[in-house]
Structures are given as structure tokens and as C-alpha cells.
N, C-alpha and C positions, 0 to 999 in steps of 0.2 A: 422622673419615672420612665422616660422613653429611652429606647436604645439609640435612635438617631434623631437629632434635632436639626431641622432645616429652617433657617431664619433669614431675614433680610430687613434692612432698614432700622436695626436696633444696635445700640452700643452694648455689647454682650459682657464685657469684663465685669461691670458692676452687677448686671443681672444674674450672671452665672457663677459668681465667685464662691458661693456655698452649695451649688447644686449642678456641678458639671455633668452633662450627659456622657454616655460612652463614646458617642461620635457627634461632633458639632460641625455641620456643613452650612456655609453662608453663601447666599446668592448675591453676586455683584452684577447689578443690572444697569449701571450707568458708568460713564467714563469721566465724570467730573469730580470736583473737590469733595462733594458730599459723600460719594462712595469711598474715597480715600480716607476721609475723616472717620467714617463708621468702621472701616476695617482696622484702622489704627486703634480705635476705642474698643476693639474686640480681639486684639492680637493675643491675649492670654486665654481665649476661649474658642479658638478656631482650630479645627483639625484639617479642613479642606475648604477651598473656595471653588464655586462654579461661576465662571464668567460667561456672559451671553455673547461675547465676541472676542476675537483676538486683540482688538484695540483696547477693550476693557481690561483684559489680562495684562497687556503690556503697560498700560497707563496707570493701573490702580492696584494690581495684585502682586507686585514684586515683593518677595520675601515670604509669600504664602504658597503652599502646594495648591496648584490650580488646574482645573480642567475647563475646556471651552465647550459649552453646549448652547447652540443657537436657540432662540425662542421659537416656539411653534404656536399656532392659534387653533382655537376651537371653532370650527366652521359653523356651528349652530348659531353663533352670534351674527352670522352674515346672511340670515334669512331675508327673504323679500316678501312683501305683502301687496305691492302695487307695481304697475308698469313704470318704466323710466319716464315716459311722457307724463303720466299722472303725477309722479313725485315732483318732477320739474315744474309742472303747471301749478301745483299746490304751493311751491316756493316762489312763484312769480317769475320764473324763467321762460323765455320764448324758445321755439324750436331751433332758431338759428344762433342761439347764444353758445359761447364756449365757456364752460363753468370750471373755474379753478377751485379745488376743494381742499379743506383742512379738516381733520378730525382728531380731537385730542384735548389735552388740558391747555387752558389759557394761562401760561406762565412765561416769565421773561426769557428763559432759555429756549423756548419754542420759536421765538422771533416771528410770531404771526403778523405783527405790523409790517414786516417786509413784504408779505403777500399782498396786503392792501396797497402799499406803495407801488408794487409791481403792476397791479391792476390799473392804478391811476395813470400809468404810462401807456396803457393799451387802448385800442378802440373801444367804443361803448358796448359792443356786443360781448366783450369779455366780462364775465361776472364772477363773483366769489361766493362760495357756500362754506360757512364755518359751522361745524358740528362739534360742540364741546361744552366745557364748563370751566370755571376757575375765576380767580380774583381779577383778572384783566378783562373780563367781559365788558364792563361799562366803558373803560378806556378804548377798547376795540370798537364798540358801537359808535363812540364819539368820533374816532378816526375815520371809520367807514362812512359816516354821515357827512363828514367834512371832505373826504378825498374821493369817494365813489358813491355819491348819493343815488339811491334807486338801483344800484348795481350789485347788491349783495343780499344774502339771507342768512339768518342764524337759526340753528336748531339744536336740540339736545336729545340724545338717544343712548340707550344702553344695549338694547337688543334690536334685531332686524336692521342691522347696520347696512345690509346690502341695499336697502331702499335708498340710502344716501350716497353710498359709493357709486351706484349705477347712475345717479343724477349728475355725477361729476364727469368732466371730460379729461381731467388730469388731477392727480392728487399731489399736493405740495407738502414737503416736510423739510423745512429749512432751519432746523434747530442748530444751536451752538454746540450742545453736547447731547449725546444719546448713548444707548447701548445697542440694543437690537429691537427697535420699536415695533410693536404689534401692528401699527397702522401700515407700515411698509409692507408687511406680509399680507395683511387683509386687502389692501388696495390691489395688490398684484393678483391675489386669488380671485378678486372680482373683475379682473381684466382691465384695470385702469393703468395707463402709463403714469409713472411717478417722476416727479421733479424733486431732487434732493440735494442738500449740501453734503460736504465731506465729514459727516459725523461718524462716530463709533464704527458700526459694521458696514457703513455705506460702501467703502472701498473694497470690502470683502465680498459683497453680494450684488453690487450694482456695477455693470459695465456701461460706461457712458455711451449713449446713442445706440446701444445694442438692446439692453433690457431695462433702460431707464435713462434719465438725463441728470447729469451731475452739474451743478451750477455754483457760482460764487455767491457769497452771502450779501448780495446787493440787489435792489429792485430791478436794475437794468438787465442783469443776468437772468433773473427769474422770468422777466417779461420776454426776453429773447427766446428762452426755451418754450414758453407758452406759444409764442408766434410760430415757431418751427412746427410744433405739433398741430396747430390749427391750419397752417398752410399746406401741410403734407399729411393728410388724413390716412392714406394707406400706410405710409411709414409709421405713423403713430400707432396704428393697429398692430403693425409688426412688432414694435417696441413693447406694446402691452402684451402681445402673445408670448414673446420671449420671457417677459417678467412673470407671466402666469405659469409658464412651464417650469421656471426655476422655483416658484413658490409651491407648485404642486409636488415637486420632488423633495424640497427641503423645508417647507414651511408649516406642515401639519403638526399638531400637538403630539400625535402618535410617533412621529420621527424624533421629537425631542425626548420622548420617554424611552426610546429604544436603548 
């Protein structure tokens, strides 16, 4: 009954074979095989595709009319209720700790274990804060207890994410595949330097050592980036400031809707 149907994550050919809307628009928000499979299973029911990065368009949307619209975030999710010191103390971190953070789903493509292995290569005052949910939570707990006992904290949150971002000294996103992850935008809006691998939109929105750090997908590379940030705090603040300026200009949800 609708004039425009916006969908994602569904194989539409079967669903819409008897009830095609006037205009069917599909959101492609990942660069992996899952997205390609869904688009193929919807090829008879798609009029247009919106890709969240040029990488997603190039890797997944060939054969479909496609526009690129980068993700934006709703800053109301980034509210704060406590000071940085209070949040860090509640999580067991000390004033001199350097906290590497992750926020998101615990799933294989996110490669969170790499972050724990990186921390294991670093001095004891480097800690890890993982804020998230997912099937890999128990294996991650076991790995953290084995590799960095007493040097990590876990939390779960949907709102007031600013409390957790401000508790981090750097936000790490070392995924195998992504599109345009909201965490990358949120972290920068909160003034955190980011350490990322070359997924999806990373090469389009992150300039290495200018507004973020781009690393290889191995613990030594991640650990090296963390050491650079910790040893050069003024430079780290500059990287964070450049990242925040980029996110303020390009990362708000109102920009995505324009």
C-alpha cells in the first residue's frame, strides 16, 4: 500500500512477488558477502540502492542503480551522565591508564580478539574497555582473563554512550568488513582518536595520522598505534580534533537526510 518502500536485510524477490510497491529502495550497509547475497535475492524487486560508502557501491552494488549516502548519527545517544574520572573509576581504571575501547557487536567479522592480543603486547597500564553484546561475549571474557587479567572491563549500553566514549583514550575498530560504522562517527564526535583497519569507508573518511590511525589487521600494528598515541599526547589530541571536525561536518544524521 506504500508509495516508497525502504528496506534492508531482507531477500525481497519472494516477499514482494505479488505486492510490488511503486518504488523499492534498498539500503546496502555492508561490503561483505551477506550484502551481495541479499541484493542478488532481491534483484527482481529493486528500483534503486543506497550504499553507505563508495566501497560498498563498488564491491556489492554492481548492476543496480546506486547512490552513495554516508551514515549519520543521532547525537542524543551520546549523552553523558557522569564525569570521565567517575566513569573510569567505576570500571576499575586508574588515572594513569591508557584505555583502548571497543563499542559494538561481538561477532567474528569485528575481530575484537585482535584488540585483546594487542593489549597483551603493551605495558600493564594499557587497558581495554569493551562495550557491546553478542554471541562472542563468553569467548572474549575467557580470552581477556587469559591474556590480560585485571586489565579490562566489559559494559553494555544503548543510551548515554558518551559516558563510555569519554572513558576511552582511543577507540579501535579493526573489522574485516564494514560499511560506514556508526561507531567511527560517534567516537570522533566525542573527541576520541580512532584506530581502524582498511574496511569499507575507512579509506574514504580516515587520513592516516591526520584524523585517525590506519593499521594492519594484526596485534603488533594495533599495539604500535596505541603506543604512538600514548607517547605523543599533544599529537593524539590533534588527531582527535581533526577527526571531530570531520565528523561535525559530515557525520550528523541531518546531513544524511539532506
